[in-house]
Backbone as JSON, one array per atom type, in Angstrom:
{
  "sequence": "XXXXXXXXXXXXXXXXXXXXXXXXXXXXXXXXXXXXXXXXXXXXXXXXXXXXXXXXXXXXXXXXXXXXXXXXXXXXXX",
  "N": [[72.47, 189.59, 156.1], [70.03, 187.75, 157.66], [69.67, 186.48, 161.44], [68.22, 183.68, 162.27], [66.57, 181.92, 164.38], [65.59, 178.48, 165.72], [63.59, 177.22, 167.72], [62.85, 174.4, 169.82], [60.82, 171.41, 168.7], [60.84, 173.03, 165.52], [63.84, 173.4, 165.35], [64.7, 170.88, 165.61], [63.4, 169.8, 163.1], [64.74, 171.52, 161.39], [67.43, 170.66, 161.44], [69.26, 172.47, 162.81], [69.93, 174.73, 164.84], [70.38, 177.76, 164.53], [70.58, 179.64, 161.89], [71.46, 181.82, 159.36], [69.59, 183.94, 157.13], [69.26, 185.32, 154.06], [66.77, 188.17, 153.05], [64.41, 190.63, 152.82], [62.04, 190.71, 154.33], [59.93, 189.05, 157.04], [58.25, 187.27, 156.25], [59.77, 186.89, 153.48], [62.14, 185.31, 154.47], [61.16, 182.9, 156.01], [59.67, 181.73, 153.76], [62.4, 181.0, 152.18], [63.37, 179.3, 154.21], [61.35, 177.3, 154.42], [61.85, 176.0, 152.01], [64.55, 175.15, 152.23], [64.28, 173.46, 154.42], [62.39, 171.78, 154.15], [59.18, 169.57, 154.36], [58.46, 168.65, 156.62], [59.72, 170.8, 158.44], [58.13, 172.79, 157.51], [55.27, 172.4, 158.57], [55.68, 172.37, 161.21], [56.45, 175.15, 161.38], [53.93, 175.87, 160.33], [52.28, 176.14, 162.6], [53.67, 177.83, 164.37], [54.96, 180.48, 165.93], [56.17, 183.89, 165.54], [58.96, 185.62, 166.21], [60.39, 189.14, 166.24], [63.41, 190.71, 167.22], [62.37, 190.0, 169.86], [59.45, 190.78, 169.56], [56.43, 190.15, 168.51], [55.76, 189.1, 165.32], [54.59, 189.34, 161.98], [54.22, 188.06, 158.38], [54.66, 190.42, 156.79], [56.38, 191.88, 158.32], [59.4, 193.8, 158.39], [62.51, 193.07, 157.86], [66.15, 193.42, 159.27], [69.74, 193.13, 158.84], [71.11, 192.93, 161.08], [68.89, 191.86, 162.79], [67.18, 189.68, 165.16], [65.41, 186.61, 164.2], [63.53, 184.52, 165.62], [61.71, 181.15, 165.99], [58.93, 180.4, 167.54], [57.71, 177.3, 168.27], [54.31, 176.06, 169.34], [54.24, 175.22, 172.92], [54.21, 172.01, 174.82], [52.88, 170.73, 177.82], [53.28, 169.28, 181.05]],
  "CA": [[72.01, 188.44, 156.53], [69.28, 187.69, 158.89], [69.92, 185.81, 162.3], [66.83, 182.88, 162.13], [66.91, 180.82, 165.52], [64.63, 177.81, 165.96], [63.27, 176.52, 169.22], [61.85, 173.02, 170.24], [60.89, 171.07, 167.52], [61.71, 173.85, 164.61], [65.13, 173.15, 165.41], [64.59, 169.36, 165.21], [63.06, 169.5, 161.86], [65.93, 171.81, 160.29], [68.48, 170.22, 161.76], [69.88, 173.5, 163.43], [69.17, 176.04, 165.94], [70.5, 179.08, 164.37], [70.96, 180.07, 160.61], [71.78, 183.36, 158.81], [69.27, 183.81, 155.77], [68.74, 186.58, 153.44], [65.52, 188.58, 152.98], [63.98, 191.66, 153.61], [60.71, 190.97, 155.55], [59.87, 187.78, 157.75], [57.83, 186.29, 154.83], [60.99, 186.03, 152.98], [62.83, 184.62, 155.32], [60.33, 181.88, 156.09], [60.31, 180.98, 152.68], [63.79, 180.3, 152.13], [63.49, 178.34, 155.47], [60.64, 176.13, 154.19], [62.21, 175.41, 150.8], [65.66, 174.59, 152.5], [64.16, 172.68, 155.36], [60.9, 170.68, 153.66], [57.64, 169.75, 154.91], [58.47, 168.87, 158.27], [59.93, 171.85, 159.39], [56.9, 173.71, 157.12], [54.28, 171.52, 159.27], [55.87, 172.81, 162.33], [56.25, 176.69, 161.11], [52.66, 176.55, 160.47], [51.8, 176.0, 164.09], [54.56, 178.46, 165.17], [55.25, 182.12, 166.52], [57.59, 184.23, 164.83], [59.37, 187.2, 166.69], [61.8, 189.83, 165.78], [64.05, 191.16, 168.37], [61.51, 189.7, 171.01], [58.26, 191.49, 169.67], [55.95, 189.25, 167.78], [56.0, 189.48, 163.74], [53.79, 188.6, 160.57], [54.99, 188.08, 157.24], [55.09, 191.49, 156.07], [57.6, 192.47, 159.31], [60.36, 194.23, 157.68], [63.68, 192.46, 158.66], [67.2, 194.21, 158.75], [70.48, 192.32, 158.9], [71.5, 192.38, 162.52], [67.73, 191.31, 163.76], [67.04, 188.28, 165.3], [63.89, 186.28, 164.07], [62.76, 183.67, 166.33], [60.54, 180.53, 165.18], [58.61, 179.37, 168.62], [56.53, 176.21, 168.21], [53.7, 175.74, 170.74], [54.79, 174.2, 173.76], [53.16, 171.34, 175.52], [53.31, 170.54, 179.24], [52.32, 168.06, 181.69]],
  "C": [[71.33, 188.36, 157.93], [69.35, 186.45, 160.21], [68.6, 184.94, 162.52], [67.02, 181.97, 163.29], [65.24, 179.89, 165.59], [64.54, 177.14, 167.24], [62.6, 175.32, 168.82], [61.97, 172.31, 168.55], [61.21, 172.07, 165.94], [63.06, 173.75, 164.36], [65.55, 171.63, 164.88], [64.75, 169.22, 163.72], [64.55, 170.26, 160.91], [67.11, 171.07, 160.53], [69.79, 171.25, 162.42], [69.1, 173.93, 163.93], [69.33, 177.51, 165.58], [71.04, 179.04, 162.83], [70.89, 181.42, 160.01], [70.84, 183.06, 157.29], [69.09, 185.1, 155.09], [67.3, 186.91, 153.29], [65.42, 189.93, 153.69], [62.72, 191.8, 154.42], [60.53, 189.49, 155.9], [59.4, 186.94, 156.68], [59.05, 185.84, 153.92], [61.79, 185.28, 153.34], [62.03, 183.36, 155.69], [60.12, 181.04, 154.83], [61.15, 180.48, 151.93], [63.7, 179.31, 153.4], [62.8, 177.0, 155.05], [61.35, 175.45, 152.95], [63.46, 174.9, 151.19], [65.35, 173.46, 153.32], [63.03, 171.42, 155.05], [59.9, 170.44, 154.41], [57.71, 169.3, 156.07], [58.53, 170.08, 158.81], [58.49, 173.03, 158.83], [55.75, 173.51, 158.02], [54.67, 172.15, 160.56], [55.89, 174.49, 162.17], [54.98, 176.56, 160.97], [51.7, 176.55, 161.64], [52.72, 176.95, 165.07], [54.28, 179.91, 165.34], [56.01, 182.68, 166.05], [57.82, 185.89, 165.54], [60.52, 187.74, 166.05], [62.09, 190.84, 166.54], [63.12, 191.18, 169.57], [60.08, 190.67, 170.92], [57.97, 190.48, 168.49], [55.67, 189.61, 166.32], [55.29, 188.64, 163.16], [54.94, 188.62, 159.21], [55.71, 189.18, 156.81], [55.76, 192.43, 156.96], [58.85, 192.79, 158.36], [61.81, 193.57, 158.22], [65.13, 193.23, 158.23], [68.53, 193.08, 159.08], [71.12, 192.03, 160.3], [70.38, 191.91, 163.29], [67.85, 189.96, 164.18], [65.65, 187.95, 165.06], [64.28, 184.84, 164.88], [61.62, 182.6, 166.15], [60.35, 179.94, 166.73], [57.31, 178.49, 168.33], [55.49, 176.19, 169.46], [54.3, 174.6, 171.63], [53.82, 173.12, 174.69], [53.89, 171.07, 176.84], [52.42, 169.4, 179.87], [52.53, 167.94, 183.2]]
}
């Protein structure tokens, strides 16, 4: 299983900051997370960037059991 880390609003909507999810690609992981955490999470995810081991990733990016996938929503400041 791959470590999926949620930052900011993604973690708030998921109700957790770290979870392990099975999947072979980023897209598979995100589909499991969408179905597990619902519409509010999916809305945040639609505006978020995804990184695998510190590098920007897309849905087709492969993942391995020890990889760390981070969901980074946009940051607002003031």
